[in-house]
C-alpha positions in Angstrom: -18.2 -32.5 -21.4 -21.2 -30.3 -20.6 -21.2 -31.5 -17.4 -17.7 -30.5 -16.9 -18.5 -27.0 -18.4 -21.6 -26.7 -16.2 -19.5 -27.7 -13.1 -16.9 -25.1 -13.9 -19.4 -22.5 -14.6 -21.1 -23.3 -11.1 -17.4 -22.9 -9.2 -16.7 -19.7 -11.0 -20.3 -18.2 -9.9 -19.6 -19.2 -6.3 -16.0 -17.6 -6.3 -17.5 -14.6 -7.8 -20.0 -14.3 -5.5 -17.8 -15.1 -2.3 -16.4 -11.5 -1.7 -20.2 -10.2 -1.9 -21.1 -12.3 1.1 -20.8 -10.7 4.5 -20.6 -12.3 7.8 -23.5 -10.4 9.3 -26.2 -13.0 10.4 -29.9 -12.5 10.0 -30.3 -12.2 13.6 -27.9 -9.3 13.9 -29.5 -6.9 11.6 -31.4 -4.0 13.0 -35.1 -3.1 12.2 -34.6 0.3 11.0 -32.7 0.3 7.8 -31.0 3.7 8.2 -29.7 2.4 11.6 -28.3 -0.9 10.0 -26.7 1.1 7.2 -24.7 3.1 9.9 -23.9 -0.3 11.4 -22.6 -1.6 8.2 -20.6 1.4 7.7 -18.8 1.3 11.1 -18.3 -2.5 10.9 -16.3 -1.8 7.7 -14.0 0.5 9.7 -13.0 -1.9 12.5 -10.4 -4.6 12.5 -11.4 -8.1 13.4 -9.0 -8.7 16.5 -8.7 -12.2 15.6 -8.1 -11.9 11.8 -6.7 -8.8 12.1 -6.4 -7.7 8.4 -10.2 -8.2 7.7 -13.2 -6.1 9.2 -15.8 -7.4 11.7 -18.2 -6.9 8.5 -16.5 -9.5 6.9 -15.1 -11.9 9.7 -17.0 -14.8 10.8 -15.0 -14.9 14.1 -17.1 -14.9 17.4 -15.4 -11.7 18.6 -16.3 -10.2 15.4 -19.8 -10.8 15.9 -19.5 -9.6 19.4 -18.3 -6.6 18.3 -21.0 -6.1 15.5 -23.7 -6.6 18.2 -21.7 -4.0 20.5 -21.8 -1.5 17.4 -25.5 -2.1 16.9 -26.3 -1.5 20.9 -24.5 1.6 20.9 -26.4 2.6 17.9 -29.6 1.9 19.2 -28.7 3.4 22.5 -28.4 6.6 20.2 -24.6 7.0 20.1 -23.3 9.0 16.7 -20.7 7.1 14.8 -17.7 9.1 16.5 -19.3 8.1 19.9 -19.4 4.4 18.8 -15.7 4.6 17.7 -14.5 6.4 20.4 -16.1 3.9 22.9 -14.6 0.9 21.0 -11.2 2.6 20.8 -11.1 3.4 24.5 -12.2 -0.4 25.1 -9.8 -1.9 22.7 -7.3 0.6 21.6 -6.4 2.1 18.3 -5.7 -1.0 16.9 -9.3 -1.9 16.5 -9.5 0.7 13.6 -8.6 -0.3 10.1 -7.7 3.3 9.1 -5.8 4.8 12.1 -6.9 8.3 13.2 -4.4 11.2 12.3 -3.0 12.3 15.6 0.3 12.9 17.3 1.1 9.3 17.9 0.1 8.1 14.5 1.9 10.8 12.6 4.8 8.5 11.7 2.2 5.9 9.9 0.8 8.9 7.8 4.0 10.8 6.8 6.6 8.0 6.2 4.6 6.4 3.1 4.4 9.9 1.1 8.1 10.8 2.2 9.4 7.3 1.0 7.6 8.2 -2.2 9.1 11.3 -2.5 12.4 10.2 -1.7 12.4 7.3 -4.3 10.9 9.8 -6.9 13.9 12.3 -6.2 16.5 9.6 -6.5 15.1 8.1 -9.6 15.1 11.7 -11.3 18.7 12.2 -10.1 19.5 8.7 -11.4 18.2 9.7 -14.8 19.7 13.0 -14.6 23.2 11.6 -14.3 22.6 8.8 -16.9 21.5 11.8 -19.3 24.8 13.8 -18.5 27.1 10.6 -18.7 25.7 9.8 -22.2 26.1 13.5 -23.4 29.8 13.5 -22.3 30.2 10.1 -24.1 28.8 11.8 -27.3 30.7 15.1 -27.3 33.7 15.4 -29.7 36.9 14.5 -28.0 39.2 17.3 -27.2 42.0 17.5 -29.7 45.7 16.4 -28.5 48.1 19.8 -28.0 51.2 19.8 -30.0 53.2 18.6 -27.0 50.8 15.6 -26.7 51.0 14.9 -30.5 54.9 15.0 -30.5 55.0 12.9 -27.6 52.5 10.2 -29.1 54.6 10.2 -32.5 57.8 9.5 -30.4 56.1 6.5 -28.8 54.8 5.2 -31.9 58.1 5.5 -33.8 60.3 4.1 -31.0 58.4 1.2 -28.9 61.4 0.8 -26.6 60.7 4.3 -25.4 57.0 3.4 -24.3 58.5 0.8 -21.8 60.9 3.2 -20.3 58.2 6.4 -19.4 
């Protein structure tokens, strides 16, 4: 039983440590810690073109490694973060960015989600408001019958044959 618990503990530890591991290899690390920090920051913003929903910092794909090396090469050449990103976008297209830039051609990507959220909130508010009004109308006191309606009701109750002819 102790061996089983120990084995489960090891599996749990490995499972919890796995997200902390990055794909950056020791031979890729830059000597300057400040430049390496910049490279890691940029690597987290770039999409692996193979994995697509993973940053190049987390991906083990060969293309991701090539991109990580390219980022470090550009930083070593003295490029700013913006220049590195602009270079990669020019080479691979806007899709290489995990977070698209706010520009005219990406306006839909940025505006549709808040508009859908606002529309859903407005629809929910209107639905709740209508339900409240319907509940109020159901609980209101009934309107009394007019004297003409009361007389007709009395005739119908007294003579059922007249109800079928109306």
